[in-house]
N, C-alpha and C positions, 0 to 999 in steps of 0.2 A: 607581519602582525598588524601594522597600521592599515594595510589594505583590507584585512579581515574586519577590523573595527569599523572602517569606512563602509564596507558592504553591509554589515549588520545594522549600522546606523541608518543607512539609506533604505534598507528593507523594513525598518521599523520593528525589528524582532523584540519581543518582550518576554520576561520571565513568566512561566505559567505554573511552576510548581517545584517543590523539593521533596525528595524521598530518599530512603536509605537503601544501600546495597551492601553486600558482604565486603569485607576488607579486600582491596585489590592491590596487587604488587606488580611493579613494572621494572624493567631493566634499565630505565634512564630516569632523569630527574625532571620530567615534565608531565603535565596532565595530558590525557588523551581525549580528543573531541571526535565524536561520531556524528556525521550529518546524514539524516534520513530525508530524501526527496521522494515525494509521492504524488500520484494522480489517481483518479477514479472516474468511471463512466465517461470515457472519451467519446464513445458513440460515433466513431468513424469521422470525426471532425478533423479534417486534414488542414483546412485553411482557417484563418481568422474570420470572425463574424463580419459581415459587410453592412449590416443594418441592425436596428433595435438597440436595446439597452447594453448589449455586449459588443457593439460595433467596435472593431479594431482590436478585440481581445481574442486570445487563443491562437491556434495555428501550430502545427508540428514543427515547422522550421524555426519559429519563434521560441517554442519550448526547448528545442535542441540547443539554440544559442544560449539561452539562460542556463541550462544544465551544464553546458561546456564552460561557461563563465564561473559557475559555482565550483565545478571540479578543479579549475585552475587555482582557486583560492582556498579550497579545503582538501586536506590530505586523505581523509577517510570518509567516503561517500557511498551510500546505498540508494539505488533508484528502484522504487516499487510501485505497483499498480494494483488497485482493489477490484478490478473486473469491469465488465461491460465495455470491452474494447469495440465490439461489433455493433452495427445497426444505428442508422440515424441520418445518413447522407447517401447520395447516389454512388459514392465510391464503394460502399459495401454492396449495393445492389449489383454493381458491375464486376467488381473484383473479389467479392466474397470474403474479405478480410486480409487478402494477400498484402495489400499496400500498407495497412495498419501494422501488421507484424514486421514487415521489412523496415519500416521507419522506426519502430520501437527497437528493433535490433540494432539499427544504426546509432540510436541514442544509448545503446548498451544498458537496457533495463536489466536489473539483477534478478527480479522475480515478479510474477504476476499471479493473481488468483482468477478463478472463473466467476463471471456473473451470469445471470439468467439469459441475457441477450446473446451471450457467446454460444448459445445453443440454437440460435435462430435459423441456421442452415442445417440443423440436425447434427448428429454425431459424425456423419459422413463429411459434412461441410467443414466442421471443426478439424477433423483429422486431416483433410486435404490441405489446410492452411498451416498446420503445425510445422512442417519443414521450413517455413519462412521465419519461424520464431527462434532466434538464437538466444533464448532465455527460458528458464524453467517455469512451468505452471505448477503452482503448489495448491493442492486441495485435499484436505484431510477427511472431510465428512461426506464425500461422494464416493460410492463404491462402483467402479466401472467393470467389475470382474466378469459380468455377463453381457459385455458389449464389445464393439470393435476397438474401444479405447482401453481395453484391459492392459495393465502394466505401463500405461503411457505417462501417468502423472505420479509425482511423489507428494507425500503429505507435508514435508518440511525440508528445509535446507539450512545448513549452518555456514555462516560466512565468517572469515577471519579478517579483522581490520586492526593492524598493529598487533598489540598483545591481547586484544579482546575477541570474544566469540559472540556473534549475533545469530540467534536462531529465529527463523521466519517460517510460519505455517499459514495455511489458508483455510477459511471456513466459508461455505456457500449457503445461500438461501434455499428454502424448501422449494422444489421445482413444481410439485403437484399444485394445480390450480393457477400457476403463473406461466408455465410453459406447456404447450401441448405435448401429451404423452408420446406421440409419434416422433417428436424431436429429440427427447432424451431417452426414449426407449426403456431399457432395463437398468438404467442408472439408479442406484439405491441411495436415498438421502438418509444420513445417519445423524443422530442427535448432536447438535453443535456444542452443547455445554459439556457433556461427558467426553466427547471427542477432543475438545479444546483442553479440558483438564488433563486428559491423558498425555497429549503431545506437549503441552506447556510444562508439565512435570518432567517429562522425558528430557526436554531441552534444558531445563534449569538444573535438574538433579543429575541426570546421567551424562548429558553432553557438556554440562558445566558452563552454560551460556551466561554471559554477563548481561545480556539484553535479550528479551523475548518479545517478538513482534507478531501480532496476528493480522493477516490481511483478510478483512471481513467484507462480505457482500450481503450482510443481514439487513442493513439499513440503520440509520442513526437512532431514530425514536419514532414511536407510533402512539396514537391515542388509544387504539384498541389493544386487546391482549395478544401480543405478538412479540416473538423474540427479536430484540434489536440490540445494537451495540451497547446501549445504556443498561438494559436488563442483563445482557450477556456478561458484561463486565462485573456486575454485582454477584454473579453466580460462578465465577471462575477464580483461579489463583495462578500465580507465577507469570502472568502476562504483564509486561511493562507498557506496551503501546498497542493500541488497536487502530489500524488504518482502515477506514470504512468506505463504503460505496452504497449504491442502489437508490437511496432516497434523494440524491442530488443536493445534499445539504451543504450550504456555503457557511463554513465556520471561519470567522476572521482569525481566530486563534484556537488552539486545541482546548478541550474541556477535560475535567478530571472527574473520576468516579471511583468509589471505594469498592474493592473486591471482597471476596469471602473472608480474607484475613485482615480486612479494614486497612489495606494498603492502597495507595493511589494508583490508578491506571489512567493513562493519558489516552484520549480518543480524539481523532481528527478526521475530517472529510472536507474535500475542497470542491464541492459543487459538481459540475459536469462539463463536458465538451472541451476540456483542456483550457478553460478560461483561467484557472488558477493552478499553481503548483504548490504543494505543501513543503515546508522546510522546517525540520525539527532537529535541533542540535542538542546532543547529550555530552556533558562534560564530566569525565571520570577523573577523580582526583587521586593522585598517588598517595597522599599523606593521610587521608581520612576516607570515610565511607559515604561521603555526600555526593549525590548525583544531581547536578544542576541541569535544568531543561529549559530551552528557549524555543519558541515555536511561532510560526506565522504562515498565513497563506499569502502568496505573492502573485499579483496579476501577471499573466503572460501577455506582453504587448509587442507591437511591431519592433520596437527598439529595446533590446535587453538592458541597455543602460538606464532606461526609465523604470525598470521593474522595482 
């Protein structure tokens, strides 16, 4: 316990909000803590930056070391990514995503959603690399029925951590106008709000999930009239956490937004290129219905002890 307190103190994690959950019952006399680690928009950055304002930050090996350290200190961990694994360095040009998927598999990612750049080598290029990914891609609002990726992806997955059930589903951005038609072919984009409300209700009511997470590649916020995580949150219900991507938004700590039921949803995004990793801790109490949440973005540096 002292090690955990020391790590949290060193990481500078702060309380970002309180909300209510249904009464939870547990078989023992201790609270349960769920740690969500997350990334987005890695864009094929395998190594740390060697120059510029991000010099010394990022790197897959460095991220792996940090994740390993956290897993040693926390009992219940989920590692998630909000899309755009592909495109951005010569590694993608040469290997087409194989290296990225292999390294993420080594890090034991639990689930990933699709970003628009994950279509950059077309459906054929994505399909070719999927055998290297030992983790599921979750995407609820893309219909691949009339493509070579039919029945390849699932909309959601339920994870068990201790006595808790965590439901995770994915929501992608509209591809038309953003990705050439020849790359996504007959993939059908479905309304993200109605789709999200369907699956979040299914996860909360039917699957009885204690925590519902949306992996979103919609983007954090826009000046123009366009669906974003902030507007999306306000038109949905039953979602507890939105892990975002696409806009490369660096949030030092998660933000809160009210949903359709005027309940708080937590939204986070950690920039791009693996410079940061998000860490959000949920504390579920045995004795009451309070859910405490702590969150922070942690720099990925050469030495994990400095994170």
